[in-house]
C-alpha positions as CSV (number, residue, x, y, z in Angstrom):
1,M,0.0,0.0,0.0
2,N,1.1,3.6,-0.7
3,V,1.4,4.8,2.9
4,K,2.7,8.4,3.2
5,I,5.2,8.0,5.9
6,E,8.9,8.9,6.4
7,D,11.2,6.5,4.4
8,S,13.1,5.0,7.2
9,W,9.9,4.2,9.1
10,R,8.4,2.8,5.9
11,E,11.3,0.4,5.8
12,A,11.3,-0.4,9.5
13,L,7.6,-1.3,9.4
14,A,7.6,-2.9,5.9
15,A,6.1,-6.1,7.1
16,Q,3.0,-4.3,8.3
17,W,1.8,-2.5,5.1
18,D,0.4,-5.6,3.3
19,M,-1.0,-7.4,6.3
20,P,-4.8,-7.9,6.3
21,Y,-5.3,-5.9,9.5
22,F,-3.7,-2.8,8.0
23,K,-6.0,-2.9,4.9
24,V,-9.0,-3.1,7.3
25,L,-7.6,-0.3,9.4
26,T,-7.0,1.9,6.4
27,D,-10.5,1.3,5.1
28,F,-12.0,2.2,8.5
29,V,-9.9,5.4,8.9
30,R,-10.7,6.6,5.4
31,A,-14.4,6.0,6.0
32,Q,-14.3,7.9,9.3
33,Y,-12.6,10.9,7.8
34,A,-15.2,11.0,5.0
35,A,-18.1,10.7,7.4
36,T,-17.3,12.7,10.5
37,T,-14.7,14.9,12.1
38,V,-11.5,13.0,13.0
39,F,-8.3,14.3,14.5
40,P,-5.5,14.9,13.8
41,P,-5.8,16.3,10.2
42,A,-5.2,13.4,7.8
43,S,-1.9,14.8,6.7
44,K,-0.7,14.6,10.3
45,I,-1.6,11.0,11.1
46,F,2.0,9.9,10.8
47,A,3.5,13.2,12.0
48,A,5.4,11.5,14.9
49,F,7.2,9.2,12.4
50,D,7.8,12.0,9.9
51,A,9.3,14.3,12.5
52,C,11.7,11.7,14.0
53,P,13.2,9.2,11.6
54,F,13.9,5.7,12.8
55,N,17.7,6.0,13.1
56,Q,17.5,9.4,14.9
57,V,15.3,8.3,17.8
58,K,16.9,8.8,21.2
59,V,13.9,9.0,23.5
60,V,10.4,7.5,23.1
61,I,7.3,8.9,24.9
62,I,4.2,6.8,24.5
63,G,0.7,8.3,24.7
64,Q,-2.7,6.6,24.3
65,D,-4.7,8.4,21.6
66,P,-4.9,11.9,20.1
67,Y,-6.6,14.9,21.8
68,H,-10.2,14.8,20.7
69,G,-11.0,18.5,21.0
70,P,-11.1,20.9,18.0
71,G,-7.6,22.1,16.9
72,Q,-5.6,20.3,19.5
73,A,-4.1,17.1,18.0
74,N,-1.1,17.5,15.7
75,G,0.1,14.0,15.5
76,L,2.6,14.1,18.3
77,C,1.5,12.7,21.7
78,F,0.8,15.4,24.3
79,S,1.7,18.1,21.7
80,V,-0.6,21.0,20.5
81,N,0.0,23.6,17.8
82,P,1.2,27.1,18.6
83,G,-1.7,29.3,19.9
84,V,-3.6,26.3,21.3
85,P,-4.0,26.4,25.1
86,F,-2.0,23.8,26.9
87,P,-4.1,20.7,27.9
88,P,-3.8,19.9,31.6
89,S,-1.4,17.0,31.1
90,L,1.0,19.1,29.0
91,V,0.9,21.8,31.7
92,N,2.1,19.2,34.2
93,I,4.8,17.9,31.8
94,F,6.2,21.4,31.5
95,K,6.0,21.9,35.2
96,E,8.1,18.8,35.8
97,V,10.6,19.8,33.0
98,A,11.1,23.1,34.7
99,A,11.4,21.6,38.2
100,D,13.8,18.9,37.0
101,T,16.0,20.8,34.5
102,G,15.4,24.5,35.2
103,A,14.2,25.0,31.6
104,A,11.6,27.8,31.3
105,V,8.0,26.9,30.4
106,P,7.8,27.4,26.7
107,A,5.5,29.9,24.9
108,D,3.7,27.2,23.0
109,G,2.9,23.5,23.3
110,D,4.3,22.4,20.0
111,L,6.7,19.5,20.8
112,S,8.1,19.2,17.3
113,R,11.1,21.0,18.8
114,W,11.7,17.8,20.9
115,A,11.0,15.6,17.9
116,R,13.7,17.3,15.9
117,Q,16.2,16.4,18.6
118,G,15.2,12.7,18.5
119,V,12.2,12.4,20.8
120,F,9.6,10.1,19.2
121,M,6.2,11.0,20.6
122,L,4.0,8.1,19.7
123,N,0.4,7.7,20.4
124,S,-0.6,4.0,20.5
125,V,-3.8,4.9,18.5
126,L,-3.2,7.5,15.8
127,T,-6.7,8.8,15.1
128,V,-9.8,9.7,17.1
129,E,-13.3,11.0,16.4
130,Q,-14.1,14.5,17.7
131,G,-15.4,14.4,21.3
132,R,-15.0,10.6,21.7
133,A,-11.9,9.6,23.5
134,A,-10.6,6.1,22.5
135,S,-13.2,5.9,19.7
136,H,-10.6,4.4,17.3
137,A,-9.0,2.0,19.8
138,S,-8.9,-1.7,19.0
139,R,-9.2,-1.0,15.2
140,G,-5.6,-2.0,14.4
141,W,-3.5,1.1,15.2
142,E,-2.2,-0.7,18.3
143,T,-0.7,-3.5,16.1
144,L,1.2,-1.0,14.0
145,T,2.4,1.1,16.9
146,D,3.4,-1.9,18.9
147,A,5.4,-3.0,15.9
148,A,7.2,0.4,15.9
149,I,8.1,0.0,19.6
150,S,9.3,-3.5,19.0
151,A,11.4,-2.4,16.0
152,L,13.1,0.3,18.0
153,S,13.7,-2.2,20.9
154,E,15.2,-4.8,18.6
155,R,17.1,-2.7,16.1
156,R,18.4,0.2,18.1
157,D,20.5,0.4,21.3
158,N,20.6,2.8,24.3
159,L,17.2,4.4,23.8
160,V,15.2,5.9,26.7
161,F,11.5,5.0,27.0
162,L,9.3,7.2,29.1
163,L,6.2,5.3,30.1
164,W,3.6,7.4,32.0
165,G,0.5,5.7,33.3
166,S,-0.7,2.1,33.3
167,Y,-1.5,2.1,29.6
168,A,2.0,3.2,28.6
169,I,3.7,1.1,31.2
170,N,2.0,-2.0,29.8
171,K,3.9,-1.4,26.6
172,G,7.1,-2.1,28.5
173,K,6.7,-5.8,27.7
174,L,7.8,-4.9,24.2
175,I,11.1,-3.4,25.3
176,D,14.4,-5.1,26.0
177,R,15.6,-3.6,29.2
178,D,19.1,-5.0,28.8
179,R,19.5,-2.7,25.8
180,H,17.5,0.4,26.8
181,L,16.5,2.5,29.8
182,V,12.8,2.3,30.7
183,L,11.5,4.9,33.1
184,T,7.9,4.6,34.5
185,S,5.6,6.8,36.6
186,V,2.0,7.7,36.9
187,H,0.4,9.7,34.1
188,P,0.9,13.5,34.1
189,S,-2.9,14.0,34.2
190,P,-4.1,16.2,37.1
191,L,-5.9,13.1,38.4
192,S,-2.6,11.4,39.1
193,A,0.4,13.7,38.6
194,H,0.7,14.4,42.4
195,R,1.1,10.7,43.0
196,G,4.5,10.4,41.4
197,F,4.7,12.2,38.1
198,F,5.9,15.4,39.8
199,G,9.4,14.7,41.0
200,N,10.0,11.7,38.8
201,R,13.0,13.5,37.2
202,H,12.6,11.6,34.0
203,F,14.0,14.4,31.8
204,S,17.3,14.7,33.7
205,Q,17.6,10.9,34.0
206,A,17.0,10.5,30.3
207,N,19.8,13.0,29.5
208,A,22.2,11.5,32.0
209,Y,21.7,8.1,30.3
210,L,22.1,9.5,26.8
211,Q,25.3,11.3,27.9
212,S,26.7,8.2,29.5
213,H,26.4,6.5,26.1
214,N,28.0,9.5,24.3
215,I,24.7,10.6,22.8
216,T,23.8,14.3,22.7
217,P,21.2,15.1,25.3
218,I,17.8,16.7,24.7
219,E,17.2,20.4,25.3
220,W,13.9,20.0,27.1
């Protein structure tokens, strides 16, 4: 199938494109975009892959599914476009970055500046119907994104995986901890952040690990 995705990811996931589940998924997603309002914009479905090529990944952050409010989702987990108010979880992420690293809270929530440095911000489900969280779950996206996580675990070394909340932590079973650093905590949602997201120091720990393997750290 002619999937519009960055070339190195197209190759890394080559086995997926002709699998029956992916054809079913593609038909479902196309029908949804034609029939109702779906986020992110269709051109941004693979934005996380396009922004961070396979061999440039240093850190992986795993989300669940895109924001389902108008104008929020831009294809990178937790990220929003410039001018869009910060969702509560992103507010808390920036609070922890500031407390952990001393970095100032940025003027916008566009995390493509992280992606350009090698932070792969992957939602497990890549599309969602407006106003209906998890509406595209269990349609096949998870098979594809699990394959992406597995490919990184198997073909790369010395990556950092940041798994926040039970959904993301469950993806840890796909990751070889002998080859990579896996950091876990509760989700940055206001419902849980005070139970261990604040103070987890994941951002400085990630950079310390990267530097210990002679990898340029991230400017959070």
